[in-house]
C-alpha positions in Angstrom: 110.9 101.6 88.6 113.7 100.3 90.8 113.3 97.0 92.6 113.7 98.9 95.9 110.8 101.2 95.0 108.6 98.2 94.0 109.4 96.5 97.4 108.6 99.7 99.3 105.2 100.1 97.5 104.4 96.4 98.2 105.3 96.9 101.9 103.1 100.0 102.2 100.1 98.0 100.8 100.8 95.2 103.2 101.1 97.7 106.1 97.8 99.4 105.0 96.0 96.1 104.9 97.4 95.1 108.3 96.4 98.4 109.9 92.9 98.2 108.4 92.6 94.7 109.8 93.4 96.1 113.3 90.6 98.7 112.9 92.9 101.6 112.0 91.5 103.4 109.0 94.0 104.5 106.3 92.9 107.8 104.8 96.0 108.8 102.7 99.2 107.3 101.4 102.4 108.6 99.9 101.5 112.3 100.7 104.3 114.6 99.6 105.2 118.2 100.1 108.5 120.1 99.8 109.3 119.1 103.4 109.1 115.4 102.8 106.8 112.4 102.5 104.4 110.5 104.7 104.0 106.8 103.9 100.5 106.3 105.4 98.1 108.6 107.2 95.4 106.9 109.3 92.8 107.4 111.9 92.6 105.3 115.1 89.3 106.6 116.5 89.8 110.4 116.6 93.6 110.1 116.8 95.6 111.0 113.7 98.2 108.4 113.0 101.3 109.0 110.8 102.9 105.7 109.8 106.4 105.2 108.6 106.8 101.9 106.8 110.2 100.2 106.3 110.3 97.1 104.2 113.3 94.8 103.6 113.8 91.4 102.0 115.7 90.1 105.0 117.4 91.2 108.2 120.8 90.7 106.6 121.5 94.5 107.0 119.5 94.9 110.2 115.9 95.2 111.2 113.8 97.5 109.1 112.8 99.5 112.1 116.4 100.4 112.8 116.1 102.7 109.8 113.5 104.9 111.6 115.8 107.5 113.1 115.2 110.3 115.6 115.6 112.8 112.7 113.0 111.0 110.6 110.6 111.0 113.6 111.1 114.7 114.1 110.4 115.4 110.4 107.2 113.2 110.6 105.9 115.4 113.4 106.4 118.5 111.2 104.8 116.7 108.2 101.8 115.7 110.3 101.0 119.3 111.1 101.5 120.2 107.4 99.2 117.4 106.3 96.5 118.3 108.8 96.7 122.0 107.8 96.4 121.1 104.0 93.5 118.7 104.6 91.8 121.0 107.2 91.9 118.2 109.7 91.3 119.0 113.3 93.5 116.6 115.3 91.9 114.7 118.2 95.5 113.7 119.1 98.6 112.7 117.1 100.5 109.4 117.1 103.4 108.3 115.0 103.7 104.6 114.4 106.4 102.6 112.6 105.8 99.4 110.7 108.7 97.1 109.8 108.1 94.4 107.2 110.2 91.5 106.1 109.1 90.3 102.7 111.4 87.5 101.4 109.0 86.4 98.6 108.8 82.9 99.9 106.8 83.2 103.1 104.1 85.4 104.4 105.4 88.9 105.3 106.6 89.3 108.9 105.1 92.6 110.3 106.3 94.5 113.4 104.0 97.4 114.4 105.3 99.9 117.0 102.7 102.3 118.2 103.6 105.7 119.4 107.3 105.8 118.6 107.4 109.5 118.8 
């Protein structure tokens, strides 16, 4: 497994723990279909929350959240509908969040959580 993939998986675990601590229940992770992948699927009350997680070791090449593009957000909306259909989930609302994480390996991860980015 590539170091980038290991970092990404670690970031997703950190993000899931962070969300759970905030009362947002993670119900699926790394869901894939031919149209793409959802990092985390969660419930905040009755609202379905699709979470894009971006993890970096530093801000040397920019903030992790800068990698969440308009095209990615549009694809996540489509993926949310596909996930809900496959899991027979009736949405009580939909929100797309982005979580940016800096994990330098020396200090506690720095987490930025943006709710409702799309």
